[in-house]
N, C-alpha and C positions, 0 to 999 in steps of 0.2 A: 548308733544314735547319738546326736549331739547332747551335751550336758544341759538339761533344761532345769531352770530354777522354778520350783513349784510352790514355794512357801508364800503365804499371804498373812497379813495382819488384819484382824477384824475387831475393831473397838477394844483394843487392849489384850486381845487374845491372839497369840501366834499359832498358826497351823502350818504343818510341814507341807500340806497340800490342801486344796480348797474343798475336798469331798468329805461330807459329814453324813452320818446316818441320821434319819429323822426320827423324832420322838414317836413312840407308839407303834413303830414298825420294826424295831430292832431289840425289843425286850430291854434287858439291862446289860446287853453286850455279850455276856457269856453264852447266851443261847445260840449265837452265830459263830462261835469260836471254832467249831468243827468244819465250817464251810468256807472260811476265808481267814487270812492273817489280819487280825484286828490292828496290828501295828502298821499296816499299809495305809490305813485311813487317816485323814486329817483330824477327824473328831468323831465322837459318839455322843448322840443325845439320847439319854435314857428315857424310858417310859415316864409319863407325867407323874409327879410325886405330890401327894397331899399330906396333910398333917397326920391324919389317921388312915388306916387301910380302907380301901373301897372295893366292893364286890362288882361294881359296875351295873349295867342294865341287864335285865333278863333276856335270854335268847328267844327267838333268833335275833342276832344283832350284827350280822354281816351278810351282805348279798352282793353277788357280782352283777355288774351292769355293763352296758356297751362301753368298751374302752375304759373300764374303771371298776370301782367298787364303792358301795355305801357301807359305812360302819356306824353303829350306835353302841360301841363297846361300853361307853360311859366312864372312861378314865379309870378302869380297874387297875389297882396297884397295891403294893404291900405296905405303903406308908413310908414317910421319910426316915423314921427311926430304924425300921427294919432294913431299909436301903443302905443306910450308913453302916449298920452292923454286919449285914449279910452279903451285900452286893459290891460295895465300894472297895473292900480289900482286894478283890480280883482285878477290878478296873485300875487300881493303882499300879499294877504290873504291866499295863498296856501302854505302848508308846504312841498314844493318840490323846488329843484333848478330851477330857470328860466334861460334858455339859449336862447339867441337871435341869430338866424341864419341871416347872412347878405350877401349881394352880391352887385356888381356894374359892370358897363361897363368900368370903369377906376379905377386906384388906388386911385385917388382923391375922387371918389364916395365912395369906401370902407372906406376910412379914415373919411369922413364926417359922415357917418352912425355910425361908431364906436364912434366918438366923442359925438354924440347926446346920444347914449346909455350909454356912460361912465358917463354922467351927470345925467342920469335918475335913481332914487332910485328904487331898486327892481330887477335889472338884475344881475345875479350871474356870468355869463360867456358869451362870444361871440363865436359862431361857424361861421367860414368863409367858405362860399361856393365858391370854386375856380374852379367850373365847368363852369363858365360863360365866354362868349367871351369878349376879350379885344378889344373894337372897334378901339382903337388907334393903335393896332398892326395887323390890318387886319382881326380881328375876331378870332384869335387863343385863345383857352381857357387858362385861367391863369394856370389851374391845369395840363395842358399837357406839360408844359415847366418848367423844374426845376428852371431856372433863374427867370422867371415871377412869379412862385409860391413863391419863396423866397422873391421877391420884395414886393408883396402884403402882405405877412405875416409880414415882417419887418415893413412896413408902418403902418399896423393896430396895431401891438404890440407897436409901439412908440406913437400911438394916444390914447391908452386905458390902464387903470390900471387893467382891468378885466382879469381873466384867459382866454387864447386864445386857442380854439380848431380849427384846420384846417381840413375841410372835403375833403377827397381825391377822385378824380375821378378814376374809374377803366379803363377808356378808354385810356390807355397808354401802352407802351411797358414794362416799368419797374416801378411799383408803388413805389418800395423802393427808387428809385432815387429822386422821388418827396418828399417822407417822410423825407429823410435825408436833403433835401434842406430846407424844412420848419422848421425842427428841428434846423438847424444851424441859421435860420433867427429869432428864438425866440418863435416858437410855444410851448405852454405848454403841448399840447397833440394833437393827430390826431384822426379823426373818419373816418371810411371806412367800406363799400364802398358806393359811390353815385350810381346812376342807370347806367346800361349798355345800350349803344345806340342800338336800334333795330327798326324794322318796321313790318307792317302787311298789307296785300293786300286783298281787296274785289275782289274775283275771278269772281263774277257776273258782276260787273261794271268795273273791271280791273283798279281800282283806289286805292290809299292808304286809309286805314281806318282812318288815322289821317290827318287832314288838313295840319299839319306841315310836313307830310310825315314820318319823323322819330320821335321817342320818347324815353323816358327812361324806360327800363325794370326793374321791381322790383317784389318782391314776392318770394315764395319758390324756383322758378327756379334758382335764382341767389345765393342761399345760399352756395353751394359748392365753387363757385368762390370767394365769399366774405370771407369765412372761410380760404381759401388758402391764399388770399391776406393779411388778418389780421395776420395770422401766419408768413408770410414772413416779414411784417413790424415790428411785435413784435421782430423779431430776427435781424432787421436792425437798429433800433433806441433805444434810452434809455428813451425817453419820453413815457408816458402812451398811450395806444391805446384803442379806443372805437369801438366795433364791430357792424356793421350794414349790413343788407342784408338778407332778407328771413327768419327772425326770426318769427315763427308762434306760438311757444309753449315753455314751460320752457326748454325742452330738447335741443332745438335749441340754446337758450341763454347759456345753460351750456356748449355746445360745444365751443362756442366762448370764454368763460371764461377759459376753460381748455387750449385752444390754446394760451392764454396769454392776452386776452382783459381784461381790468380792469372794464369795464362797457359795456352795450349793448344798442342799440336803436331799438325800435319796430316801424315799419313803415306800410307797406301795410296791415298787419294783423289787424290794427285798423279799416280798412274799412269793414272787414268781421265780426269782433266781437269787438265792441267798448270798451268792458271791458277787453280785452285780456291782456293788459299791467299789470293790477292789478293781473290777474290770474298767469302771469309769475312770478311776485314777490313771490307769495305764493308757486308756484311750485318749484322755486329755494330753498326756505326755507325748504320745505319738503324733497327735495333731500339731502341737507346738513345734516339734522337731520338723515335721513335714512343711510347716509354714515358715521355718527358719526364725522362730521366736524363741529367744533363749531365756526369757523371764516372763512368767505368766502375767505379771502386772501390766505388761504391754498389751495383753489381750483384753483385760478388764476395761469395760467402758469404751470399746473401740468401734461401736456402732456408727455407721456412716448414714446420715439422713440428708 
């Protein structure tokens, strides 16, 4: 096989290949170490981190759907302090970029988590989850309002020296408006999409399958929506875009790259095949060799319309 250059640069973050595990589907990395070589990945996004530990929502909180799943886990995590003390030491030994996904219920919480990670050795970038409700604004999600999205982005950017990725929610009228706002506020790149809000009903009991009633839809069902939104945002901003949503195999990832994403994240597929992210890296490399493309950057944004 020809020598293919797989490295990409995404907003100040250099990845040896464009395949990243998505937050919430890969634990803190170590959980998957028995199933694939973590060193083979471009990056690992850890489970979303909050200032204090969270138990998440009561069960049932996951239900399979046609071509996907709904989850209302509720961002359960051990908290940023425990992550730095207990999980980060093992990640420092992995030859892949470590990206910490963070969230909060106020801008002050986002900032404090970012500050703690900024001082921790071994974190290569921060991904900001702006799909969370701002409790001080009546519960409106940061990511559904361009002004709020910009405010939290700017605050985290000012608090941290690390490359800043902002993860966009698809549950908006115009995702490009949010993308432009966070770009103006200092985001180094954006990742999209987060889950689509959905629900499922038990027809025998006539109750929601999820205790939380609604949850986030992910998996192959959302790929066409994610791909469309990625393409729109690529054409709306000048910062790099990371494509997320329904990537199950190498050909899915390649679609996002052709649409203009500089990297991709693999999420729900990890629950079906825990080694899939590694397989996708190999599949992209085989595709490039077959197409006589010696550098992956030639593929990125090569969509012909």
